[in-house]
Backbone as a printed PyTorch tensor [residue, N CA C, xyz], in Angstrom:
tensor([[[  0.8460,  -1.1760,   0.0000],
         [  0.0000,   0.0000,   0.0000],
         [  0.8870,   1.2340,   0.0000]],

        [[  0.5970,   2.1470,  -0.9140],
         [  1.2910,   3.4320,  -0.9770],
         [  0.2490,   4.4970,  -0.6790]],

        [[  0.4740,   5.2500,   0.3750],
         [ -0.4550,   6.3200,   0.7400],
         [  0.1570,   7.6700,   0.4640]],

        [[ -0.6880,   8.6390,   0.2110],
         [ -0.2370,  10.0190,   0.0210],
         [ -0.9550,  10.8800,   1.0490]],

        [[ -0.1670,  11.6180,   1.8260],
         [ -0.6960,  12.4290,   2.9200],
         [ -0.1680,  13.8560,   2.7990]],

        [[ -0.6340,  14.7280,   3.6870],
         [ -0.2740,  16.1440,   3.5860],
         [  0.8700,  16.5760,   4.4930]],

        [[  1.3700,  15.6910,   5.3610],
         [  2.4530,  16.0840,   6.2570],
         [  3.2320,  14.8590,   6.7200]],

        [[  4.4500,  15.0930,   7.2210],
         [  5.2640,  13.9950,   7.7650],
         [  4.5690,  13.3510,   8.9720]],

        [[  3.9020,  14.1670,   9.7930],
         [  3.1990,  13.6170,  10.9570],
         [  2.1060,  12.6460,  10.5130]],

        [[  1.3930,  12.9990,   9.4520],
         [  0.3480,  12.1060,   8.9470],
         [  0.9590,  10.8810,   8.2830]],

        [[  2.1620,  11.0070,   7.7340],
         [  2.8510,   9.8480,   7.1590],
         [  3.1460,   8.8320,   8.2570]],

        [[  3.5460,   9.3040,   9.4200],
         [  3.8150,   8.4070,  10.5460],
         [  2.5450,   7.6890,  10.9880]],

        [[  1.4390,   8.4170,  11.0020],
         [  0.1490,   7.8040,  11.3650],
         [ -0.2260,   6.7400,  10.3380]],

        [[ -0.0480,   7.0650,   9.0600],
         [ -0.3970,   6.1130,   7.9950],
         [  0.4210,   4.8290,   8.1140]],

        [[  1.7240,   4.9630,   8.3400],
         [  2.5530,   3.7520,   8.4460],
         [  2.2380,   2.9780,   9.7290]],

        [[  1.8860,   3.6760,  10.7740],
         [  1.5100,   3.0000,  12.0230],
         [  0.2200,   2.1920,  11.8520]],

        [[ -0.5880,   2.5770,  10.8680],
         [ -1.8500,   1.8810,  10.6230],
         [ -1.7780,   0.9470,   9.4160]],

        [[ -0.5640,   0.5690,   9.0000],
         [ -0.4260,  -0.4730,   8.0030],
         [ -0.0420,  -0.0450,   6.5990]],

        [[  0.0960,   1.2410,   6.3500],
         [  0.5140,   1.7000,   5.0260],
         [  1.9940,   1.3550,   4.8500]],

        [[  2.3400,   0.6670,   3.7700],
         [  3.7310,   0.2550,   3.5550],
         [  4.6480,   1.4300,   3.2340]],

        [[  4.1510,   2.3830,   2.4580],
         [  4.9220,   3.5610,   2.0720],
         [  4.0010,   4.7660,   2.1510]],

        [[  4.3900,   5.7980,   2.8880],
         [  3.6070,   7.0180,   2.9990],
         [  4.3960,   8.1620,   2.3790]],

        [[  3.8470,   8.7430,   1.3260],
         [  4.4810,   9.8530,   0.6210],
         [  3.7910,  11.1480,   1.0090]],

        [[  4.5440,  12.2510,   0.9920],
         [  3.9940,  13.5400,   1.4110],
         [  3.8030,  14.4300,   0.1920]],

        [[  2.5620,  14.8130,  -0.0430],
         [  2.2160,  15.7000,  -1.1450],
         [  2.9010,  17.0480,  -0.9350]],

        [[  3.5700,  17.5280,  -1.9580],
         [  4.2850,  18.7980,  -1.8590],
         [  5.7490,  18.6390,  -1.4750]],

        [[  6.1170,  17.4870,  -0.9170],
         [  7.5120,  17.1980,  -0.5770],
         [  8.0890,  16.1330,  -1.4970]],

        [[  7.3500,  15.0500,  -1.6640],
         [  7.8110,  13.9480,  -2.5100],
         [  7.3060,  14.1470,  -3.9380]],

        [[  8.0980,  13.7080,  -4.9030],
         [  7.6300,  13.6350,  -6.2880],
         [  6.8190,  12.3420,  -6.3620]],

        [[  5.5160,  12.4730,  -6.2190],
         [  4.6510,  11.3110,  -6.0500],
         [  4.7970,  10.3230,  -7.2080]],

        [[  4.6690,  10.7990,  -8.4330],
         [  4.7250,   9.9100,  -9.5900],
         [  6.0730,   9.1980,  -9.6540]],

        [[  7.1510,   9.9380,  -9.4670],
         [  8.4930,   9.3330,  -9.5350],
         [  8.6670,   8.3020,  -8.4250]],

        [[  8.2320,   8.6150,  -7.2160],
         [  8.3750,   7.6710,  -6.0860],
         [  7.5340,   6.4130,  -6.3120]],

        [[  6.3170,   6.5860,  -6.8430],
         [  5.4790,   5.4220,  -7.1320],
         [  6.1710,   4.5330,  -8.1560]],

        [[  6.7630,   5.1470,  -9.1780],
         [  7.4630,   4.3610, -10.2040],
         [  8.6520,   3.6070,  -9.5840]],

        [[  9.3880,   4.2500,  -8.7030],
         [ 10.5160,   3.5780,  -8.0400],
         [ 10.0040,   2.4220,  -7.1780]],

        [[  8.9630,   2.6670,  -6.4010],
         [  8.4430,   1.6480,  -5.4870],
         [  7.8200,   0.4580,  -6.2060]],

        [[  7.4230,   0.6640,  -7.4700],
         [  6.7780,  -0.4170,  -8.2340],
         [  7.6640,  -0.9070,  -9.3770]],

        [[  8.9620,  -0.6600,  -9.2900],
         [  9.9210,  -1.0790, -10.3260],
         [  9.5010,  -0.5840, -11.7070]],

        [[  8.9860,   0.6400, -11.7530],
         [  8.6250,   1.2670, -13.0210],
         [  7.2390,   0.9430, -13.5340]],

        [[  6.5560,   0.0190, -12.8940],
         [  5.2730,  -0.4790, -13.3940],
         [  4.1030,   0.4660, -13.1330]],

        [[  4.0500,   1.0810, -11.9780],
         [  2.8640,   1.8410, -11.5690],
         [  1.9430,   0.9530, -10.7580]],

        [[  0.9400,   1.5400, -10.1740],
         [  0.0200,   0.8070,  -9.3050],
         [ -1.2320,   0.3870, -10.0690]],

        [[ -1.8800,  -0.6970,  -9.6260],
         [ -3.0850,  -1.1430, -10.3260],
         [ -4.3020,  -0.2610, -10.0690]],

        [[ -4.3580,   0.3660,  -8.8790],
         [ -5.5250,   1.1690,  -8.5080],
         [ -5.0740,   2.3790,  -7.7000]],

        [[ -5.7020,   3.5160,  -7.9720],
         [ -5.5430,   4.7090,  -7.1400],
         [ -6.9210,   5.1230,  -6.6640]],

        [[ -7.0580,   5.3410,  -5.3560],
         [ -8.2770,   5.8870,  -4.7770],
         [ -7.9770,   7.3420,  -4.4510]],

        [[ -8.6510,   8.2610,  -5.1240],
         [ -8.3380,   9.6890,  -5.0070],
         [ -9.5220,  10.4470,  -4.4270]],

        [[ -9.3370,  10.9770,  -3.2090],
         [-10.3900,  11.7610,  -2.5600],
         [-10.1490,  13.2590,  -2.6770]],

        [[ -9.0350,  13.6560,  -3.3040],
         [ -8.6720,  15.0740,  -3.3440],
         [ -9.2600,  15.7820,  -4.5620]],

        [[ -9.1380,  15.1880,  -5.7390],
         [ -9.7430,  15.7870,  -6.9280],
         [ -8.7810,  16.5740,  -7.7810]],

        [[ -9.1010,  17.8290,  -8.0010],
         [ -8.3880,  18.6850,  -8.9510],
         [ -6.8720,  18.6660,  -8.7790]],

        [[ -6.3790,  18.8140,  -7.5690],
         [ -4.9400,  18.9490,  -7.3370],
         [ -4.1590,  17.6460,  -7.5190]],

        [[ -4.8260,  16.4980,  -7.4800],
         [ -4.1140,  15.2250,  -7.5490],
         [ -4.5120,  14.3590,  -8.7390]],

        [[ -5.4850,  14.7750,  -9.5110],
         [ -6.0040,  13.9500, -10.6020],
         [ -4.9120,  13.5290, -11.5780]],

        [[ -4.1260,  14.4620, -12.0650],
         [ -3.1000,  14.1420, -13.0590],
         [ -2.0410,  13.2010, -12.4860]],

        [[ -1.5700,  13.4790, -11.2760],
         [ -0.5520,  12.5940, -10.7020],
         [ -1.1270,  11.2180, -10.4020]],

        [[ -2.4040,  11.1560, -10.0780],
         [ -3.0300,   9.8500,  -9.8580],
         [ -3.0240,   9.0370, -11.1450]],

        [[ -3.4050,   9.6580, -12.2590],
         [ -3.3740,   8.9680, -13.5500],
         [ -1.9590,   8.5140, -13.9030]],

        [[ -0.9850,   9.3880, -13.7020],
         [  0.3980,   9.0790, -14.0680],
         [  1.0240,   8.0180, -13.1680]],

        [[  0.3890,   7.7160, -12.0360],
         [  0.8960,   6.7030, -11.1180],
         [  0.3750,   5.3050, -11.4450]],

        [[ -0.5690,   5.2090, -12.3700],
         [ -1.1780,   3.9250, -12.7030],
         [ -0.3440,   3.1200, -13.6810]],

        [[ -0.4350,   1.8160, -13.5730],
         [  0.1600,   0.9180, -14.5640],
         [ -0.8110,   0.8160, -15.7430]],

        [[ -0.3860,   0.2490, -16.8640],
         [ -1.3100,   0.0570, -17.9760],
         [ -2.5610,  -0.7040, -17.5300]],

        [[ -3.6910,  -0.2650, -17.9990],
         [ -5.0170,  -0.7920, -17.6690],
         [ -5.3660,  -0.5900, -16.1960]],

        [[ -4.6890,   0.3620, -15.5360],
         [ -4.9800,   0.6600, -14.1360],
         [ -6.2830,   1.4160, -13.9860]],

        [[ -6.7780,   1.4690, -12.7600],
         [ -8.0570,   2.0970, -12.4420],
         [ -7.8730,   3.2480, -11.4650]],

        [[ -8.4200,   4.3940, -11.8130],
         [ -8.4890,   5.5360, -10.8920],
         [ -9.9270,   5.6220, -10.4040]],

        [[-10.1200,   5.4600,  -9.1030],
         [-11.4350,   5.6110,  -8.4790],
         [-11.4500,   6.9480,  -7.7550]],

        [[-12.1020,   7.9260,  -8.3590],
         [-12.2040,   9.2640,  -7.7840],
         [-13.4590,   9.3140,  -6.9210]],

        [[-13.2930,   9.6760,  -5.6490],
         [-14.4640,   9.6840,  -4.7740],
         [-14.5710,  10.9400,  -3.9250]],

        [[-13.8190,  11.9670,  -4.2750],
         [-13.9150,  13.2080,  -3.5190],
         [-13.3490,  14.3680,  -4.3030]],

        [[-13.6840,  15.5500,  -3.8390],
         [-13.2260,  16.7690,  -4.5060],
         [-12.7740,  17.7900,  -3.4740]],

        [[-11.9330,  17.3640,  -2.5510],
         [-11.4710,  18.2550,  -1.4860],
         [-10.7990,  19.5090,  -2.0400]],

        [[-10.0920,  19.3800,  -3.1680],
         [ -9.4060,  20.5400,  -3.7590],
         [-10.2070,  21.1590,  -4.9040]],

        [[-11.3700,  20.6360,  -5.1560],
         [-12.2040,  21.1240,  -6.2460],
         [-12.4500,  20.0200,  -7.2580]],

        [[-13.4030,  20.2620,  -8.1580],
         [-13.7250,  19.2320,  -9.1450],
         [-12.5990,  19.0150, -10.1480]],

        [[-12.5190,  17.7990, -10.6460],
         [-11.5360,  17.4600, -11.6720],
         [-11.8630,  18.2690, -12.9260]],

        [[-10.8600,  18.9260, -13.5170],
         [-11.1290,  19.7150, -14.7260],
         [-11.4090,  18.7950, -15.9170]],

        [[-12.0510,  19.3260, -16.9370],
         [-12.2760,  18.5120, -18.1370],
         [-10.9420,  18.0100, -18.6910]],

        [[-10.9720,  16.8140, -19.2700],
         [ -9.7580,  16.2490, -19.8610],
         [-10.1460,  15.4780, -21.1100]],

        [[ -9.1830,  15.2280, -21.9590],
         [ -9.3910,  14.4860, -23.1970],
         [ -9.5010,  13.0070, -22.8610]],

        [[-10.6410,  12.4300, -23.1150],
         [-10.8860,  11.0290, -22.8170],
         [ -9.8340,  10.1170, -23.4440]],

        [[ -9.3340,  10.4820, -24.6270],
         [ -8.3700,   9.6320, -25.3070],
         [ -6.9650,   9.7130, -24.7030]],

        [[ -6.7540,  10.6450, -23.7460],
         [ -5.5070,  10.6260, -22.9780],
         [ -5.4010,   9.3190, -22.1930]],

        [[ -6.5440,   8.7700, -21.7800],
         [ -6.5350,   7.5070, -21.0440],
         [ -5.9590,   6.3820, -21.8990]],

        [[ -6.2490,   6.4110, -23.1830],
         [ -5.6910,   5.4260, -24.1170],
         [ -4.1850,   5.6150, -24.2360]],

        [[ -3.7580,   6.8400, -24.4500],
         [ -2.3350,   7.1320, -24.6200],
         [ -1.5250,   6.8000, -23.3660]],

        [[ -2.1610,   6.8350, -22.2010],
         [ -1.4620,   6.5820, -20.9420],
         [ -1.4740,   5.1000, -20.5500]],

        [[ -2.0480,   4.2420, -21.3920],
         [ -2.0300,   2.8090, -21.0930],
         [ -3.4080,   2.1820, -20.9750]],

        [[ -4.3730,   2.7200, -21.6990],
         [ -5.7550,   2.2010, -21.6310],
         [ -6.2520,   2.1840, -20.1880]],

        [[ -6.1870,   3.3530, -19.5590],
         [ -6.5820,   3.4860, -18.1600],
         [ -8.0940,   3.5430, -18.0200]],

        [[ -8.5530,   3.2210, -16.8240],
         [ -9.9650,   3.2930, -16.4790],
         [-10.1400,   4.3400, -15.3830]],

        [[-11.2410,   5.0850, -15.4580],
         [-11.5640,   6.0700, -14.4270],
         [-13.0260,   5.8880, -14.0530]],

        [[-13.2860,   5.9020, -12.7570],
         [-14.6590,   5.8490, -12.2940],
         [-14.8250,   6.8600, -11.1650]],

        [[-16.0450,   7.2740, -10.9590],
         [-16.3720,   8.1470,  -9.8420],
         [-17.3350,   7.3810,  -8.9520]],

        [[-16.8240,   6.9390,  -7.8340],
         [-17.6050,   6.0740,  -6.9520],
         [-18.4380,   6.9100,  -5.9850]],

        [[-19.7300,   6.6800,  -5.9860],
         [-20.6400,   7.3700,  -5.0750],
         [-21.2670,   6.3860,  -4.1040]],

        [[-21.2830,   6.7480,  -2.8550],
         [-21.7970,   5.8880,  -1.7910],
         [-23.1660,   5.3180,  -2.1360]],

        [[-24.0510,   6.1510,  -2.6400],
         [-25.4220,   5.7270,  -2.9210],
         [-25.4700,   4.4850,  -3.8090]],

        [[-24.6380,   4.4180,  -4.8100],
         [-24.6830,   3.3280,  -5.7830],
         [-24.1670,   2.0110,  -5.2170]],

        [[-23.5400,   2.0290,  -4.0470],
         [-23.0340,   0.8110,  -3.4360],
         [-23.8680,   0.3740,  -2.2300]],

        [[-24.8010,   1.2050,  -1.8370],
         [-25.6590,   0.9070,  -0.6740],
         [-27.1040,   1.2420,  -1.0210]],

        [[-27.6060,   0.6850,  -2.0920],
         [-28.9300,   1.0570,  -2.5820],
         [-30.0560,   0.3890,  -1.8170]],

        [[-29.7630,  -0.7090,  -1.1300],
         [-30.8090,  -1.3950,  -0.3670],
         [-30.3360,  -1.5730,   1.0760]],

        [[-31.2790,  -1.8260,   1.9410],
         [-30.9260,  -2.0670,   3.3350],
         [-30.0370,  -3.3080,   3.4560]],

        [[-30.3030,  -4.3330,   2.6460],
         [-29.4870,  -5.5370,   2.6800],
         [-28.0410,  -5.2330,   2.3040]],

        [[-27.8180,  -4.4140,   1.2720],
         [-26.4450,  -4.0370,   0.8980],
         [-25.7610,  -3.2940,   2.0410]],

        [[-26.4790,  -2.3710,   2.6690],
         [-25.9260,  -1.6180,   3.7910],
         [-25.5470,  -2.5530,   4.9290]],

        [[-26.4450,  -3.4460,   5.3190],
         [-26.1740,  -4.3570,   6.4290],
         [-25.0500,  -5.3230,   6.0990]],

        [[-24.9850,  -5.8060,   4.8640],
         [-23.9240,  -6.7240,   4.4530],
         [-22.5660,  -6.0500,   4.5370]],

        [[-22.4560,  -4.8380,   4.0110],
         [-21.1770,  -4.1360,   4.0380],
         [-20.7980,  -3.7320,   5.4660]],

        [[-21.7800,  -3.3230,   6.2390],
         [-21.5000,  -2.9790,   7.6390],
         [-20.9680,  -4.1990,   8.3870]],

        [[-21.5710,  -5.3650,   8.1450],
         [-21.1130,  -6.5960,   8.8060],
         [-19.6810,  -6.9300,   8.3880]],

        [[-19.3290,  -6.7060,   7.1080],
         [-17.9680,  -6.9660,   6.6440],
         [-16.9640,  -6.0570,   7.3540]],

        [[-17.3140,  -4.7920,   7.5160],
         [-16.4170,  -3.8460,   8.1830],
         [-16.2780,  -4.2110,   9.6600]],

        [[-17.3810,  -4.5170,  10.3080],
         [-17.3300,  -4.8940,  11.7260],
         [-16.4900,  -6.1570,  11.9050]],

        [[-16.6390,  -7.1220,  11.0030],
         [-15.8350,  -8.3410,  11.0590],
         [-14.3450,  -8.0160,  10.9370]],

        [[-13.9900,  -7.1330,  10.0070],
         [-12.5790,  -6.7530,   9.8510],
         [-12.0640,  -6.0340,  11.0940]],

        [[-12.9050,  -5.1920,  11.7130],
         [-12.5110,  -4.5230,  12.9550],
         [-12.2590,  -5.5430,  14.0620]],

        [[-13.1600,  -6.4910,  14.2010],
         [-13.0220,  -7.4970,  15.2590],
         [-11.7970,  -8.3810,  15.0560]],

        [[-11.4230,  -8.6300,  13.8070],
         [-10.2460,  -9.4440,  13.5070],
         [ -8.9580,  -8.6360,  13.5850]],

        [[ -9.0650,  -7.3190,  13.7530],
         [ -7.8820,  -6.4760,  13.8360],
         [ -7.2980,  -6.0850,  12.4890]],

        [[ -7.9930,  -6.4140,  11.4050],
         [ -7.5100,  -6.0510,  10.0690],
         [ -7.6340,  -4.5500,   9.8150]],

        [[ -8.5350,  -3.9020,  10.5290],
         [ -8.7150,  -2.4500,  10.4590],
         [ -8.6080,  -1.9200,  11.8780]],

        [[ -7.8480,  -0.8590,  12.0460],
         [ -7.7440,  -0.2030,  13.3530],
         [ -8.2220,   1.2360,  13.1940]],

        [[ -9.0660,   1.6510,  14.0960],
         [ -9.5980,   3.0040,  14.0580],
         [ -9.1810,   3.7400,  15.3260]],

        [[ -8.5850,   4.9040,  15.1440],
         [ -8.2170,   5.7290,  16.2980],
         [ -9.4860,   6.3450,  16.8880]],

        [[ -9.4990,   6.5900,  18.1850],
         [-10.6650,   7.2520,  18.7830],
         [-10.9040,   8.6050,  18.1010]],

        [[-12.1530,   8.9790,  17.9160],
         [-12.4310,  10.2560,  17.2390],
         [-12.0290,  11.4490,  18.0920]],

        [[-11.6480,  12.5140,  17.4190],
         [-11.3750,  13.7720,  18.1250],
         [-12.7280,  14.3650,  18.4890]],

        [[-12.8630,  14.8060,  19.7230],
         [-14.1450,  15.2970,  20.2020],
         [-14.1160,  16.8140,  20.3300]],

        [[-15.2190,  17.4310,  19.9260],
         [-15.4150,  18.8750,  20.0400],
         [-16.7630,  19.1240,  20.6960]],

        [[-16.8370,  20.1360,  21.5290],
         [-18.1370,  20.5700,  22.0460],
         [-18.9260,  21.1610,  20.8900]],

        [[-20.2330,  20.9840,  20.9080],
         [-21.0770,  21.5220,  19.8490],
         [-20.8520,  23.0260,  19.6900]],

        [[-20.6000,  23.7090,  20.7810],
         [-20.3400,  25.1550,  20.7290],
         [-19.0600,  25.4620,  19.9550]],

        [[-18.1860,  24.4640,  19.7920],
         [-16.9250,  24.6430,  19.0690],
         [-16.9820,  24.1090,  17.6360]],

        [[-18.1700,  24.0310,  17.0680],
         [-18.3330,  23.4970,  15.7080],
         [-17.5090,  24.2900,  14.6960]],

        [[-17.4520,  25.5960,  14.8540],
         [-16.6590,  26.4120,  13.9260],
         [-15.1770,  26.0230,  14.0090]],

        [[-14.6940,  25.7480,  15.2120],
         [-13.3030,  25.3110,  15.3970],
         [-13.0590,  23.9620,  14.7150]],

        [[-14.0360,  23.0510,  14.8510],
         [-13.9200,  21.7380,  14.2120],
         [-13.8110,  21.8950,  12.6940]],

        [[-14.6490,  22.7530,  12.1260],
         [-14.5900,  22.9920,  10.6790],
         [-13.2560,  23.6210,  10.2830]],

        [[-12.7800,  24.5570,  11.0640],
         [-11.4950,  25.2000,  10.7640],
         [-10.3550,  24.1800,  10.8140]],

        [[-10.3950,  23.2750,  11.8000],
         [ -9.3600,  22.2400,  11.8990],
         [ -9.3770,  21.3260,  10.6710]],

        [[-10.5620,  20.9430,  10.2240],
         [-10.6740,  20.0940,   9.0370],
         [-10.1390,  20.8250,   7.8150]],

        [[-10.5710,  22.0680,   7.6300],
         [-10.1600,  22.8500,   6.4560],
         [ -8.6540,  23.1050,   6.4310]],

        [[ -8.0330,  23.2090,   7.5860],
         [ -6.5920,  23.4730,   7.6430],
         [ -5.7710,  22.1820,   7.6910]],

        [[ -6.4380,  21.0440,   7.5170],
         [ -5.7900,  19.7250,   7.5130],
         [ -5.1070,  19.3980,   8.8340]],

        [[ -5.6620,  19.8920,   9.9180],
         [ -5.1070,  19.6200,  11.2470],
         [ -5.6560,  18.3470,  11.8550]],

        [[ -6.6160,  17.7060,  11.1850],
         [ -7.2580,  16.5300,  11.7610],
         [ -6.8030,  15.2570,  11.0650]],

        [[ -6.9520,  14.1520,  11.7560],
         [ -6.8180,  12.8230,  11.1720],
         [ -7.9830,  12.0240,  11.7050]],

        [[ -8.4820,  11.1170,  10.8940],
         [ -9.6060,  10.2910,  11.3400],
         [-10.8720,  11.0910,  11.5090]],

        [[-11.7490,  10.5620,  12.3570],
         [-13.0750,  11.1500,  12.5370],
         [-13.0640,  12.2330,  13.6100]],

        [[-14.0180,  13.1250,  13.4790],
         [-14.2840,  14.1340,  14.4860],
         [-15.7390,  14.0290,  14.8990]],

        [[-16.0180,  14.2740,  16.1760],
         [-17.3610,  14.1540,  16.6860],
         [-17.7230,  15.4160,  17.4470]],

        [[-18.9170,  15.9580,  17.1540],
         [-19.4490,  17.0960,  17.9090],
         [-20.3200,  16.5540,  19.0280]],

        [[-20.0610,  17.0070,  20.2520],
         [-20.8260,  16.5590,  21.4180],
         [-21.6480,  17.7070,  21.9850]],

        [[-22.8910,  17.4120,  22.3770],
         [-23.7480,  18.4880,  22.9520],
         [-23.2080,  19.0000,  24.2700]]])
């Protein structure tokens, strides 16, 4: 697993939670490091929650016939691009995964929830306790998220 984070501190958190290699956006040459780590091949899949600022490097990090699953736009929407660039880059695939399309029925929701709970119980997934904020500090919680000061979940308490 190769993760991309926004700071060295977050890289340490990522590796502590099982990420084999944690790269820092803005410090590491992501595409070059991915190529080195994969012996020039690239990765089979990139999950990109950032959007505009990382879209191109995500594509360039893929191996031929690789898949980019875009599921967020933290930096803004992905700009228009030439669909045939995907062919020139190795017949790449791009999808935009939306939660709704994977949990359309109660049975799908319960099945996936049971899978996650099972992985938690087996220790395959570790979740840090959420950062807690008083409801009166909601503006502070939003500011912390926007400034990338948070990791994991945050919870507002009454």
